[in-house]
C-alpha positions as CSV (number, residue, x, y, z in Angstrom):
1,M,85.3,-68.7,-61.0
2,T,86.0,-65.1,-60.6
3,L,83.2,-64.4,-63.1
4,I,80.7,-66.5,-61.2
5,L,81.4,-64.7,-57.8
6,L,81.1,-61.3,-59.5
7,T,77.8,-62.3,-61.0
8,L,76.5,-63.4,-57.5
9,L,77.6,-60.1,-56.0
10,I,75.7,-58.2,-58.6
11,T,72.5,-60.2,-58.4
12,Q,72.4,-60.0,-54.5
13,P,70.3,-57.0,-53.1
14,L,72.1,-54.5,-51.1
15,A,71.3,-54.2,-47.4
16,P,69.3,-51.0,-46.6
17,T,71.2,-48.2,-45.1
18,P,69.9,-47.5,-41.6
19,A,67.9,-44.3,-41.4
20,P,69.3,-41.6,-39.1
21,T,67.6,-41.5,-35.8
22,T,66.2,-38.4,-34.2
23,K,66.8,-37.9,-30.5
24,V,63.6,-37.5,-28.6
25,D,63.8,-35.4,-25.4
26,S,61.8,-37.6,-23.1
27,P,62.3,-39.3,-19.8
28,P,64.2,-42.6,-20.0
29,A,62.1,-45.6,-20.8
30,A,61.2,-48.1,-18.1
31,V,61.4,-51.7,-19.0
32,M,58.5,-53.7,-17.7
33,A,59.3,-57.3,-16.9
34,P,56.7,-59.7,-18.1
35,K,54.3,-60.9,-15.5
36,S,52.0,-63.7,-15.4
37,G,48.6,-62.6,-16.7
38,D,49.8,-59.1,-17.6
39,Q,48.5,-57.5,-20.8
40,H,52.1,-56.8,-21.8
41,A,52.8,-60.5,-22.0
42,I,56.1,-60.4,-24.0
43,G,57.9,-57.7,-22.1
44,E,57.3,-54.7,-24.4
45,E,58.5,-51.3,-23.4
46,V,56.0,-48.8,-21.9
47,I,57.1,-45.2,-22.3
48,T,55.7,-42.8,-19.7
49,G,56.2,-39.0,-19.5
50,A,54.7,-35.5,-19.3
51,A,54.6,-32.6,-21.6
52,D,53.1,-29.1,-21.5
53,V,50.2,-28.9,-24.0
54,K,48.0,-25.8,-24.6
55,I,44.5,-26.5,-25.8
56,Q,43.4,-24.0,-28.4
57,D,39.8,-25.1,-28.7
58,L,37.1,-22.4,-28.0
59,K,34.8,-23.2,-25.1
60,P,31.1,-22.2,-25.4
61,Y,30.1,-19.4,-23.0
62,F,26.6,-18.8,-21.6
63,A,25.8,-15.6,-19.7
64,P,24.1,-16.3,-16.3
65,Q,20.3,-15.8,-16.6
66,I,19.9,-14.2,-13.2
67,D,18.0,-10.9,-12.8
68,P,18.9,-9.1,-9.6
69,F,15.5,-7.3,-9.6
70,G,13.6,-10.5,-10.1
71,P,12.3,-10.8,-6.5
72,V,11.0,-7.2,-6.6
73,N,9.4,-7.6,-10.0
74,E,7.7,-10.7,-8.9
75,L,6.1,-8.7,-6.0
76,L,5.1,-5.9,-8.3
77,A,3.5,-8.1,-11.0
78,P,-0.2,-7.4,-11.5
79,E,-1.2,-10.9,-10.5
80,S,0.7,-10.8,-7.2
81,Y,0.2,-7.5,-5.5
82,V,0.8,-7.5,-1.8
83,L,-2.5,-5.7,-1.3
84,D,-4.7,-7.8,-3.6
85,D,-8.4,-8.3,-3.4
86,G,-8.1,-11.5,-1.5
87,L,-5.8,-10.3,1.2
88,Y,-8.5,-9.1,3.5
89,H,-10.1,-12.6,3.5
90,S,-6.8,-14.3,4.0
91,V,-4.1,-12.5,6.1
92,D,-6.1,-9.6,7.6
93,S,-8.9,-11.8,8.8
94,M,-6.3,-13.7,10.9
95,T,-4.3,-10.7,12.2
96,V,-6.6,-7.8,12.5
97,P,-9.1,-7.8,15.4
98,Q,-12.6,-7.7,14.0
99,H,-13.9,-5.3,16.6
100,F,-11.6,-2.6,15.3
101,T,-12.7,-2.9,11.7
102,H,-15.8,-0.8,12.2
103,S,-14.7,1.2,15.3
104,S,-17.1,3.9,16.6
105,F,-14.0,6.0,17.3
106,L,-13.1,6.3,13.6
107,R,-14.4,8.6,10.9
108,T,-16.9,7.0,8.6
109,P,-16.3,8.0,5.0
110,V,-19.5,9.4,3.6
111,E,-20.6,11.8,0.9
112,R,-20.3,15.3,2.3
113,N,-23.7,17.0,2.4
114,F,-23.0,19.9,4.7
115,I,-21.4,23.3,4.1
116,Y,-18.2,23.9,5.9
117,G,-16.7,27.4,6.3
118,D,-17.8,30.0,3.8
119,M,-21.3,29.8,2.5
120,M,-20.9,31.5,-0.8
121,V,-18.1,32.8,-3.1
122,F,-18.5,35.6,-5.6
123,L,-16.2,36.4,-8.5
124,P,-17.3,39.9,-9.7
125,S,-16.0,41.3,-12.9
126,F,-16.6,44.8,-14.3
127,E,-15.4,46.6,-17.4
128,S,-15.6,50.1,-15.9
129,R,-14.2,51.2,-12.6
130,V,-16.4,50.7,-9.5
131,S,-16.7,53.4,-6.9
132,T,-18.7,51.5,-4.3
133,W,-20.3,48.0,-4.1
134,E,-22.5,46.0,-1.8
135,L,-23.6,42.4,-1.2
136,V,-27.1,41.8,0.0
137,V,-28.4,38.5,1.4
138,A,-32.2,38.0,1.8
139,N,-34.4,35.2,3.1
140,S,-37.4,33.7,1.3
141,L,-39.7,36.5,2.8
142,G,-37.5,39.2,1.1
143,E,-36.0,40.3,4.4
144,N,-32.4,41.3,4.2
145,V,-30.4,39.3,6.7
146,R,-26.9,40.5,5.7
147,R,-25.6,43.6,3.9
148,V,-21.9,44.1,3.2
149,T,-20.8,47.5,1.8
150,H,-17.4,48.7,0.7
151,K,-15.9,51.6,-1.3
152,G,-13.5,51.1,-4.2
153,Q,-13.0,48.3,-6.6
154,P,-14.3,45.0,-5.3
155,P,-11.7,42.2,-4.7
156,A,-11.4,39.3,-7.1
157,I,-13.1,37.0,-4.6
158,I,-15.8,37.8,-2.2
159,T,-16.8,35.3,0.5
160,W,-19.7,35.2,3.0
161,D,-19.4,33.3,6.2
162,G,-23.1,32.5,6.6
163,K,-23.7,34.9,9.4
164,T,-26.5,37.6,9.7
165,D,-25.9,41.2,10.5
166,N,-26.5,40.3,14.2
167,G,-23.7,37.7,14.1
168,D,-26.2,34.7,14.2
169,A,-25.9,31.7,11.9
170,I,-28.6,31.5,9.2
171,A,-31.3,28.9,9.6
172,A,-30.9,25.5,7.9
173,G,-33.8,24.8,5.6
174,E,-34.3,28.4,4.5
175,V,-33.8,29.7,0.9
176,Y,-31.6,32.7,0.5
177,S,-31.1,35.0,-2.4
178,F,-27.9,37.0,-3.2
179,T,-27.6,40.3,-5.0
180,F,-24.4,42.1,-5.9
181,N,-24.7,45.8,-6.6
182,A,-21.9,48.0,-8.0
183,Y,-21.9,51.8,-8.6
184,D,-19.5,53.9,-10.6
185,A,-18.4,57.5,-9.8
186,Q,-21.5,58.9,-11.5
187,G,-23.9,56.7,-9.4
188,N,-24.8,54.3,-12.2
189,Q,-25.8,50.9,-10.8
190,T,-24.9,47.5,-12.0
191,R,-27.0,44.8,-10.5
192,I,-25.9,41.1,-10.5
193,P,-28.4,38.7,-9.0
194,A,-27.4,35.1,-8.1
195,Q,-29.4,32.0,-8.1
196,P,-31.3,31.5,-4.8
197,Q,-29.9,28.7,-2.7
198,R,-31.4,26.4,-0.1
199,I,-29.2,25.6,2.9
200,N,-29.7,22.0,3.8
201,G,-26.9,21.6,6.3
202,M,-23.9,23.4,7.7
203,V,-21.2,23.2,10.3
204,Y,-19.9,26.3,12.0
205,Q,-18.4,27.5,15.3
206,Q,-20.1,30.0,17.5
207,D,-19.4,31.1,21.1
208,G,-16.9,28.4,21.6
209,E,-19.2,25.6,20.4
210,W,-19.3,23.6,17.2
211,V,-22.7,23.3,15.7
212,V,-24.1,20.9,13.2
213,S,-27.4,22.3,11.8
214,V,-29.5,20.2,9.4
215,A,-32.9,20.8,7.9
216,A,-35.4,18.4,9.4
217,D,-36.6,17.1,6.0
218,Q,-33.0,15.9,5.3
219,I,-33.4,13.4,8.2
220,F,-37.1,12.7,8.8
221,V,-39.9,11.8,6.5
222,G,-42.7,14.3,6.3
223,D,-44.2,15.3,9.7
224,G,-43.1,12.1,11.5
225,A,-40.1,10.7,13.2
226,Q,-39.2,8.0,10.7
227,L,-35.8,8.3,9.1
228,Q,-35.7,8.9,5.3
229,E,-33.5,7.0,2.9
230,Q,-30.5,9.4,2.8
231,A,-30.6,10.0,6.6
232,P,-27.9,7.5,7.6
233,Q,-25.3,9.3,5.5
234,R,-26.1,12.6,7.1
235,L,-26.2,11.1,10.5
236,N,-22.8,9.5,9.9
237,E,-21.3,12.8,8.9
238,A,-22.8,14.5,12.0
239,A,-21.3,11.7,14.1
240,N,-17.9,12.4,12.4
241,I,-18.0,16.0,13.6
242,V,-18.9,14.8,17.1
243,K,-15.9,12.4,17.2
244,E,-13.5,15.2,16.1
245,K,-14.8,18.1,18.2
246,F,-16.1,16.4,21.4
247,K,-14.7,17.7,24.7
248,K,-17.3,17.2,27.5
249,E,-20.9,17.4,26.2
250,V,-23.2,17.0,23.2
251,V,-26.7,18.5,23.2
252,I,-29.3,17.8,20.5
253,Y,-31.9,20.4,19.9
254,V,-34.9,19.6,17.6
255,Y,-37.0,22.5,16.4
256,S,-40.6,21.9,15.2
257,E,-44.0,23.4,15.5
258,Q,-45.3,20.5,17.7
259,E,-44.1,19.5,21.2
260,K,-44.8,15.8,20.7
261,L,-43.1,15.7,17.4
262,S,-40.0,17.4,18.8
263,A,-39.8,15.0,21.7
264,E,-40.1,11.9,19.4
265,R,-37.5,13.2,17.1
266,C,-35.2,13.9,20.0
267,R,-35.5,10.3,21.1
268,V,-34.6,9.0,17.6
269,M,-31.7,11.4,17.2
270,K,-30.2,10.5,20.6
271,S,-30.5,6.8,19.8
272,E,-28.9,7.2,16.3
273,L,-26.1,9.3,17.5
274,S,-25.2,7.1,20.4
275,S,-25.0,4.1,18.1
276,R,-22.5,5.9,15.9
277,A,-20.2,7.5,18.4
278,V,-18.8,6.3,21.8
279,L,-19.8,8.9,24.3
280,P,-20.3,8.9,28.1
281,T,-23.9,8.3,28.9
282,E,-24.3,11.5,30.9
283,A,-22.5,13.5,28.1
284,L,-25.2,13.0,25.5
285,K,-28.4,15.0,26.0
286,A,-31.5,16.0,23.9
287,A,-33.9,18.9,24.3
288,P,-37.0,19.5,22.2
289,R,-37.6,23.1,20.9
290,F,-41.2,23.4,19.7
291,V,-42.2,26.8,18.3
292,P,-46.0,27.3,17.6
293,G,-46.5,28.5,14.1
294,L,-43.0,27.6,13.0
295,Q,-42.9,27.0,9.2
296,P,-42.3,23.4,8.4
297,K,-39.3,24.4,6.2
298,L,-37.6,25.9,9.2
299,S,-37.9,22.7,11.3
300,R,-34.3,21.6,11.9
301,V,-31.9,19.6,14.1
302,E,-29.0,21.2,15.8
303,I,-26.2,19.3,17.4
304,H,-24.1,21.4,19.8
305,I,-20.7,20.0,20.6
306,I,-19.3,21.5,23.8
């Protein structure tokens, strides 16, 4: 009997030893009572709690694609200039009064055809020392109209103001020649001729008046009073001077060899100038100056601005 009991004890498996439990530091569990229709139908335990967790995953970073100079660059882009070709037809046409666009008070940009200030500039250069020198200006007849003489070495630049020895302005339409003579201490002469020049138009001040003098063939065709093709540009420039220098009166003198021609050209000049500059009616006058036997090349128009 004893043998049978020992045999049964040996053949029975031993009960497993319980594993040691590890204490978890967490809030106490809450027992949820089973409720009708609850997903936890058999009353299982639901453990709730909180723990500090640090996430080590790297987050993707994208730099902001914002250019602080973007608005300025947009304005300066070639296709979006503020002053583009179409602006005049869009914005300006709605904001700028049209009667100021071509105002008679404003200077009209034209190609300059007149001489302002000094008529001629010389740059003499000599290898030997100069004792005396002179500048001689002569007209087409060979008559000396101006002679300037000085002792010593000439300056690097010599200018001529377009006046004769009497202080009068030279005539528009005339051809003038220039000769520069230099002499050394022994009296040896060096002569430097310059290319003859025709004076077509000039602007100068004399006796408190501004004068615009233009050769007649620069405005009129032949022996008539019809305007030539380039006349509008020259009349525009004459009107510019009137706008800038006008004080109280403008007088137009027309020089020719025929009285009738001078009168007809005066009428045309007065009409053309009044259409280009706003002047009081009584301030614009015209006076013919016919000179019998006057050479056609010396026919000219003078506008005196007082």
